[in-house]
C-alpha positions as CSV (number, residue, x, y, z in Angstrom):
1,Q,77.7,-34.1,-24.4
2,V,75.6,-31.4,-22.9
3,Q,72.4,-30.3,-24.5
4,L,71.9,-26.5,-25.0
5,V,68.9,-24.3,-25.6
6,E,69.0,-20.6,-26.1
7,S,66.2,-18.1,-25.3
8,G,65.6,-14.4,-25.0
9,G,65.9,-13.3,-28.5
10,G,63.5,-10.9,-30.2
11,L,63.0,-7.6,-31.8
12,V,64.4,-4.5,-30.2
13,Q,65.1,-0.9,-31.3
14,A,68.6,0.4,-31.6
15,G,69.9,1.5,-28.3
16,G,67.8,-1.1,-26.4
17,S,68.8,-4.1,-24.4
18,L,68.2,-7.9,-24.4
19,R,69.3,-10.7,-22.2
20,L,69.9,-14.1,-23.8
21,S,70.0,-17.3,-21.8
22,C,71.5,-20.6,-22.6
23,A,70.1,-23.5,-20.5
24,A,72.1,-26.7,-20.4
25,S,70.9,-30.2,-19.6
26,G,73.0,-33.0,-18.3
27,R,75.5,-33.1,-15.5
28,S,78.8,-31.4,-15.0
29,F,77.8,-28.0,-16.5
30,S,80.6,-26.4,-14.4
31,S,83.1,-28.5,-16.3
32,Y,82.4,-26.9,-19.7
33,G,84.0,-23.8,-21.1
34,M,81.2,-21.8,-22.7
35,G,80.8,-19.3,-25.5
36,W,78.4,-17.2,-27.5
37,F,78.7,-16.9,-31.3
38,R,76.4,-15.2,-33.9
39,Q,75.7,-15.4,-37.6
40,G,74.2,-12.4,-39.3
41,P,72.4,-12.4,-42.7
42,G,74.8,-13.4,-45.4
43,K,77.7,-13.6,-42.9
44,E,79.8,-16.3,-41.4
45,R,79.5,-17.3,-37.8
46,E,81.6,-15.1,-35.6
47,F,82.8,-15.1,-32.1
48,V,81.0,-12.9,-29.5
49,A,82.2,-13.8,-26.0
50,T,83.5,-16.7,-24.0
51,I,83.7,-17.6,-20.3
52,S,85.8,-19.9,-18.1
53,L,84.5,-22.8,-16.0
54,S,84.0,-20.6,-12.9
55,G,83.0,-17.5,-14.7
56,G,86.0,-15.6,-13.5
57,T,87.6,-15.1,-16.9
58,T,85.8,-13.6,-19.8
59,T,86.8,-12.6,-23.3
60,Y,84.9,-10.4,-25.8
61,A,85.0,-9.6,-29.5
62,D,86.1,-6.0,-30.0
63,S,82.7,-5.3,-31.7
64,V,80.8,-6.0,-28.5
65,K,83.3,-5.0,-25.8
66,G,81.8,-2.6,-23.3
67,R,78.2,-3.3,-24.5
68,F,77.8,-7.1,-23.9
69,T,78.4,-9.0,-20.7
70,I,78.7,-12.8,-20.5
71,S,78.1,-14.6,-17.3
72,R,77.1,-18.0,-16.0
73,D,75.3,-19.5,-13.0
74,N,76.6,-23.0,-12.5
75,A,74.0,-23.8,-9.8
76,K,71.3,-23.2,-12.5
77,N,73.2,-24.7,-15.4
78,T,72.7,-21.5,-17.3
79,M,74.8,-19.0,-19.2
80,Y,73.7,-15.5,-20.0
81,L,74.5,-12.7,-22.5
82,Q,73.4,-9.2,-21.4
83,M,73.3,-7.0,-24.5
84,N,73.1,-3.3,-24.1
85,S,73.3,-0.4,-26.5
86,L,72.3,-2.7,-29.3
87,K,73.0,-1.7,-32.9
88,P,71.4,-2.8,-36.2
89,E,74.7,-4.6,-37.0
90,D,74.1,-6.8,-33.9
91,T,71.2,-8.5,-35.8
92,A,72.0,-12.2,-36.0
93,V,71.1,-15.6,-34.9
94,Y,72.9,-16.1,-31.6
95,Y,74.3,-19.5,-30.6
96,C,75.6,-20.8,-27.3
97,A,78.4,-23.4,-27.3
98,A,80.1,-25.6,-24.8
99,D,83.1,-27.9,-24.6
100,P,84.9,-29.5,-21.7
101,K,88.3,-29.3,-23.3
102,F,88.8,-25.5,-22.8
103,A,88.7,-24.4,-19.2
104,Y,89.0,-20.8,-20.2
105,G,86.6,-21.0,-23.2
106,S,87.8,-20.3,-26.7
107,R,87.3,-17.7,-29.5
108,R,87.2,-20.5,-32.1
109,A,83.9,-22.0,-33.1
110,A,85.7,-25.2,-34.2
111,D,86.8,-25.8,-30.6
112,F,83.2,-26.3,-29.3
113,G,81.5,-29.7,-29.6
114,S,78.0,-28.8,-28.3
115,W,75.8,-26.1,-29.8
116,G,72.3,-24.8,-29.2
117,P,69.8,-24.3,-32.1
118,G,70.1,-20.5,-31.9
119,T,67.9,-17.6,-31.1
120,L,67.2,-14.7,-33.4
121,V,68.0,-11.1,-32.4
122,T,66.7,-8.3,-34.6
123,V,67.7,-4.7,-34.0
124,S,65.8,-2.1,-35.8
125,S,67.1,1.3,-36.7
């Protein structure tokens, strides 16, 4: 299992930007499909974006497509989520997830075996 820790959350005004990072410890980071999920107040955890082993394939939720960009740097054992044009409805705890079974990542939270503790993003109107 890989250990994950998110960072980069905070308070931002609507229209602003944030970049989240997910640092992984352990070996074979490049063998894990990765994803970002979020859970807003009173809501269930939802899919945000996922990325393949090499970073060459990415998939986004419709709600963030065109505003968020997922990427990874396997040399640094780190995944990123660049969030632009933030909206109040993007307010949530953001979690990164990893699993070696899915080379192209997954949209399903249940497919991921390793999770970070989360980082809070608050977007004010």
